[in-house]
Backbone bond lengths (Angstrom), bond angles and torsions (degrees), N, CA, C in turn:
res aa  C-N    CA-C-N  psi(-1)  N-CA   C-N-CA  omega(-1)  CA-C   N-CA-C  phi
1 H - - - 1.447 - - 1.524 109.10 -
2 D 1.310 115.65 131.41 1.470 120.11 176.42 1.524 107.55 -144.58
3 E 1.311 115.76 99.79 1.467 120.42 -174.67 1.523 113.14 -67.12
4 N 1.324 118.43 -11.65 1.461 121.67 -178.70 1.528 113.67 -87.12
5 L 1.317 117.70 -7.17 1.468 120.40 -176.76 1.524 111.49 -85.76
6 A 1.308 116.26 127.51 1.463 121.03 174.76 1.528 110.12 -80.10
7 E 1.335 116.87 -35.76 1.468 123.44 177.90 1.520 108.70 -124.06
8 P 1.342 118.06 143.99 1.464 120.13 178.68 1.536 111.39 -59.91
9 R 1.314 115.61 145.33 1.463 122.80 177.49 1.525 108.11 -131.60
10 C 1.322 115.65 152.54 1.461 120.70 -175.26 1.520 112.14 -133.47
11 E 1.334 114.03 155.74 1.456 122.91 167.90 1.513 106.21 -119.96
12 L 1.329 117.10 140.74 1.456 121.78 -179.07 1.519 108.85 -133.88
13 A 1.336 116.59 129.92 1.460 122.03 178.57 1.526 108.67 -149.32
14 G 1.318 116.00 166.75 1.457 121.57 177.04 1.513 110.49 170.56
15 E 1.317 115.96 145.35 1.462 121.35 -176.18 1.522 112.95 -58.17
16 E 1.318 117.68 -40.59 1.466 120.94 -178.47 1.526 113.26 -93.76
17 L 1.304 116.81 1.83 1.453 121.21 180.00 1.528 108.74 -84.50
18 P 1.328 118.09 123.04 1.469 119.71 179.37 1.530 111.48 -58.86
19 D 1.314 116.41 151.33 1.467 121.43 -177.58 1.527 112.61 -53.02
20 E 1.340 116.84 -38.24 1.466 119.25 -177.66 1.532 113.00 -71.39
21 K 1.343 117.47 -13.23 1.469 121.23 177.55 1.524 112.28 -95.32
22 R 1.332 117.53 -15.13 1.463 122.00 178.27 1.516 109.16 -80.46
23 G 1.319 116.36 161.24 1.448 116.95 176.15 1.511 113.20 175.52
24 A 1.307 114.52 163.86 1.464 122.74 174.56 1.521 107.01 -122.33
25 D 1.299 116.34 156.89 1.464 122.56 179.29 1.531 111.62 58.01
26 L 1.337 115.40 45.08 1.470 121.80 -179.71 1.527 110.88 -96.59
27 A 1.310 115.75 148.39 1.466 120.82 171.73 1.533 108.65 -74.09
28 V 1.317 116.26 154.16 1.460 121.31 179.85 1.529 110.52 -56.93
29 S 1.321 117.92 -41.24 1.466 121.15 -179.30 1.525 111.37 -63.05
30 D 1.339 117.71 -35.93 1.469 120.93 177.22 1.521 110.82 -65.33
31 V 1.327 116.60 -42.14 1.467 120.62 179.31 1.525 109.97 -63.70
32 F 1.330 116.58 -45.41 1.464 120.47 179.28 1.529 110.35 -57.00
33 Q 1.333 116.75 -45.59 1.462 121.25 -179.71 1.529 110.87 -63.47
34 R 1.314 118.34 -44.41 1.461 122.32 -178.09 1.525 111.70 -65.25
35 I 1.321 116.90 -42.72 1.467 119.94 179.43 1.523 110.29 -68.46
36 T 1.327 117.41 -40.05 1.467 120.70 177.72 1.523 110.53 -60.96
37 E 1.319 117.67 -45.22 1.465 121.14 178.56 1.527 111.20 -62.56
38 H 1.321 116.88 -41.10 1.473 121.21 178.67 1.533 110.51 -62.67
39 N 1.332 116.29 -45.20 1.469 120.10 179.94 1.527 111.88 -66.09
40 K 1.326 117.55 -37.34 1.468 120.68 176.97 1.525 110.59 -64.10
41 K 1.322 116.82 -39.50 1.463 120.97 177.82 1.530 110.26 -62.45
42 L 1.323 116.64 -46.38 1.465 120.04 178.05 1.529 110.17 -61.69
43 G 1.328 116.51 -41.75 1.463 120.41 178.71 1.514 112.27 -62.40
44 S 1.328 117.39 -38.76 1.466 120.47 179.31 1.526 111.30 -67.56
45 E 1.344 115.88 -21.91 1.461 121.29 177.00 1.529 111.12 -93.99
46 D 1.338 117.17 3.94 1.461 124.30 -179.80 1.526 111.50 55.37
47 R 1.337 115.68 48.62 1.462 119.79 179.10 1.522 109.97 -152.20
48 F 1.294 115.05 169.83 1.458 120.73 168.10 1.516 106.73 -132.40
49 S 1.305 115.81 163.22 1.458 120.64 -176.36 1.515 110.35 -101.67
50 T 1.329 115.68 138.84 1.463 120.03 172.26 1.529 110.24 -89.92
51 K 1.324 116.29 0.03 1.469 121.75 178.02 1.525 108.48 -88.37
52 P 1.326 117.73 128.07 1.467 119.43 -176.13 1.520 113.93 -73.14
53 L 1.330 113.95 151.42 1.459 121.52 165.49 1.526 105.53 -96.76
54 Y 1.310 116.45 139.84 1.453 121.19 -179.97 1.516 108.83 -109.55
55 L 1.316 114.94 121.54 1.454 121.91 179.74 1.520 108.14 -120.59
56 V 1.308 116.11 122.64 1.457 121.70 173.17 1.524 105.95 -109.32
57 Y 1.323 115.50 122.03 1.464 122.66 -178.43 1.522 106.92 -113.63
58 R 1.305 115.89 121.30 1.456 120.41 -179.81 1.533 109.54 -119.46
59 A 1.313 113.69 135.19 1.465 119.79 177.40 1.526 107.84 -159.48
60 A 1.305 115.90 168.77 1.466 120.69 -177.98 1.525 112.00 -74.33
61 N 1.308 117.49 -24.96 1.463 119.52 -170.95 1.531 113.34 -120.77
62 V 1.330 118.18 37.57 1.471 120.17 179.97 1.516 110.94 -129.13
63 Q 1.317 115.16 156.75 1.453 122.47 171.60 1.519 108.94 -90.02
64 N 1.317 117.45 158.88 1.453 121.45 174.32 1.525 108.71 -74.24
65 M 1.328 116.65 124.74 1.456 121.79 -178.38 1.518 109.67 -143.57
66 R 1.327 115.55 156.70 1.457 122.37 174.61 1.528 106.90 -120.60
67 F 1.335 116.69 132.63 1.449 121.80 177.95 1.519 109.10 -118.52
68 V 1.312 115.94 136.75 1.460 122.00 173.93 1.515 106.10 -121.84
69 D 1.303 116.14 116.38 1.456 121.43 -179.36 1.520 107.59 -100.96
70 T 1.327 116.25 111.60 1.464 120.08 178.85 1.522 109.45 -92.04
71 P 1.313 116.56 160.07 1.474 119.04 174.11 1.521 109.70 -61.01
72 G 1.314 116.12 161.38 1.458 120.11 178.70 1.516 110.97 -56.99
73 I 1.313 117.15 118.20 1.454 121.76 -175.67 1.525 111.00 -66.89
74 I 1.296 117.05 -49.45 1.462 120.23 -174.38 1.519 111.11 -77.64
75 S 1.324 118.03 -38.90 1.458 119.77 -177.12 1.522 111.70 -64.40
76 N 1.331 118.53 -26.41 1.458 121.37 -179.91 1.530 112.69 -76.52
77 K 1.306 116.98 -12.06 1.459 120.52 -175.09 1.521 112.52 -68.19
78 S 1.316 117.49 -33.33 1.464 118.75 -172.19 1.524 114.14 -119.45
79 T 1.315 118.58 0.27 1.462 119.69 -177.72 1.512 110.21 -124.76
80 G 1.308 116.40 129.76 1.461 121.03 175.17 1.509 112.57 61.59
81 K 1.315 115.91 -147.44 1.455 122.91 -179.31 1.521 110.41 -67.70
82 D 1.317 116.31 139.85 1.459 121.55 176.81 1.522 108.25 -82.64
83 N 1.318 116.98 107.00 1.466 122.81 -175.64 1.524 113.45 -99.80
84 R 1.321 117.36 11.08 1.464 119.40 -173.68 1.525 113.35 -62.39
85 E 1.322 118.85 -35.32 1.469 119.93 178.63 1.522 110.66 -66.33
86 D 1.334 117.45 -38.75 1.465 120.73 176.29 1.529 110.42 -63.35
87 I 1.324 116.34 -41.02 1.464 120.77 -179.97 1.527 110.14 -66.04
88 K 1.340 117.33 -39.79 1.469 120.37 176.94 1.524 110.73 -60.22
89 T 1.320 116.44 -41.16 1.464 120.74 179.09 1.528 110.68 -62.01
90 I 1.327 116.57 -43.30 1.470 120.99 177.89 1.529 110.04 -61.37
91 L 1.333 117.17 -48.53 1.467 121.08 -179.36 1.523 111.33 -59.23
92 R 1.328 116.71 -49.25 1.469 120.16 -178.00 1.525 111.00 -60.47
93 S 1.323 116.39 -42.45 1.461 120.52 -179.58 1.522 111.57 -63.76
94 E 1.310 117.10 -47.46 1.462 120.98 -176.89 1.526 112.17 -70.05
95 M 1.326 117.67 -37.20 1.460 120.30 -177.32 1.529 112.49 -71.16
96 R 1.329 117.72 -15.20 1.467 121.09 176.15 1.532 111.97 -76.85
97 K 1.304 117.37 -18.48 1.462 121.05 -177.03 1.528 109.96 -74.31
98 P 1.332 116.62 142.35 1.470 119.72 -178.41 1.525 111.99 -60.29
99 N 1.311 114.95 146.66 1.468 123.32 175.28 1.517 113.20 61.54
100 T 1.310 118.09 23.60 1.462 121.61 179.59 1.522 109.43 -86.07
101 K 1.313 115.66 136.26 1.464 122.53 175.36 1.518 107.96 -121.28
102 L 1.298 116.58 143.76 1.452 123.15 178.83 1.526 108.10 -99.39
103 C 1.314 116.54 121.74 1.461 122.02 178.23 1.523 107.34 -103.05
104 I 1.314 116.33 119.06 1.457 121.35 -175.96 1.524 108.96 -114.58
105 L 1.322 115.77 123.85 1.459 121.19 175.62 1.516 108.29 -91.25
106 L 1.301 116.44 122.63 1.461 121.88 -178.58 1.518 110.43 -120.81
107 E 1.307 114.77 144.88 1.457 119.35 168.73 1.520 106.60 -81.86
108 P 1.325 117.95 156.37 1.469 120.57 -175.92 1.530 112.05 -72.68
109 K 1.316 113.79 76.62 1.469 121.38 177.73 1.517 107.13 -126.75
110 E 1.291 116.52 178.85 1.454 121.53 179.31 1.525 110.65 -62.09
111 F 1.343 116.71 123.05 1.461 122.22 -177.59 1.526 112.02 -62.43
112 A 1.306 117.44 -44.70 1.469 121.23 -173.02 1.526 113.01 -65.05
113 T 1.326 117.53 -23.24 1.466 119.46 -178.06 1.522 112.20 -115.51
114 N 1.313 117.13 21.32 1.458 121.02 -177.36 1.528 110.66 -77.01
115 P 1.338 118.46 129.40 1.467 120.29 -178.02 1.527 113.92 -64.11
116 I 1.325 118.79 -27.83 1.465 120.28 177.32 1.525 109.88 -70.27
117 V 1.320 116.99 -42.62 1.468 121.03 177.37 1.526 109.54 -63.01
118 E 1.325 117.14 -42.63 1.472 120.85 177.70 1.522 111.16 -62.20
119 F 1.332 118.03 -38.91 1.463 121.95 177.72 1.526 110.17 -62.64
120 C 1.332 116.90 -43.25 1.466 120.38 178.13 1.523 110.98 -64.98
121 D 1.328 117.44 -40.77 1.470 120.84 175.88 1.528 110.55 -56.15
122 E 1.318 115.39 -48.66 1.464 121.29 -178.80 1.525 111.65 -65.97
123 S 1.317 117.30 -41.94 1.464 122.18 -175.56 1.522 113.14 -72.09
124 L 1.326 116.27 -35.43 1.461 120.41 -169.83 1.520 113.70 -111.33
125 G 1.327 117.15 13.79 1.467 120.11 172.29 1.507 115.82 83.41
126 G 1.306 117.92 29.32 1.464 121.07 177.68 1.516 111.96 103.51
127 R 1.301 114.89 152.01 1.464 122.27 -173.61 1.521 113.28 -60.52
128 A 1.301 117.66 -36.29 1.471 120.37 -178.10 1.520 112.08 -62.76
129 K 1.323 117.51 -22.86 1.462 120.77 -177.30 1.526 113.39 -85.27
130 W 1.322 118.55 -13.54 1.469 119.11 -176.27 1.519 114.52 -131.89
131 I 1.292 119.27 -20.53 1.463 121.89 -170.03 1.532 112.90 -60.55
132 D 1.332 118.02 -34.44 1.467 120.10 -179.25 1.524 112.70 -73.40
133 N 1.323 117.02 -12.98 1.464 121.69 178.03 1.524 111.01 -110.43
134 A 1.317 116.65 28.02 1.462 120.98 -178.17 1.523 111.01 -122.94
135 I 1.315 113.49 149.62 1.458 122.40 174.08 1.525 105.88 -125.76
136 F 1.318 116.95 132.61 1.460 120.88 -178.46 1.520 109.90 -109.49
137 L 1.322 115.57 130.21 1.455 122.06 176.40 1.522 108.18 -121.09
138 M 1.304 116.05 139.71 1.453 120.04 -179.49 1.524 109.78 -94.73
139 T 1.310 115.75 134.87 1.454 121.87 177.46 1.528 108.13 -119.97
140 K 1.314 116.67 156.01 1.468 123.55 178.75 1.525 112.70 60.37
141 F 1.333 115.66 27.18 1.453 119.25 179.62 1.523 111.20 -62.97
142 D 1.338 117.15 -31.40 1.450 121.03 -178.37 1.528 112.51 -60.32
143 K 1.319 117.02 -24.05 1.467 120.17 178.27 1.520 112.25 -68.19
144 Q 1.335 116.96 -16.38 1.444 121.32 179.63 1.526 112.46 -87.87
145 L 1.327 116.83 -10.65 1.451 121.21 -177.28 1.521 110.77 -85.86
146 D 1.307 115.95 147.66 1.475 120.94 -177.51 1.525 112.59 -64.57
147 D 1.330 117.61 -30.24 1.470 119.23 -174.40 1.535 113.28 -92.36
148 S 1.316 118.66 8.15 1.468 119.34 -177.90 1.510 112.39 -91.28
């Protein structure tokens, strides 16, 4: 949080991020471009990194938060290398940190039988151990509407 900022500013760092992609006092659009380029490079190498990218987002109207973006859990199950054990390690490590919340993007399907929820249950020792520290957001909801 920085009440003196008229426009949001960011810092971006990471062990596998080349020096020219890191930076401080970056615009949000610059960060988006740099992360997209980094992810495309990893994709062209048919891999993902278990090394985190660190993004600090400062603005006048935000709370301090930490986000960990893992590779697609379900999409990795059937294509290329199975990275689910690496993803479980990332989740377990991050969820041990104080004040950590898990943000789960779900498609509008049945919650109780959702493969992402089942993956979290398996990774984090059962639903009772993580559900109170989770936030669920729905994605692709427009596909459920008659006019889409």
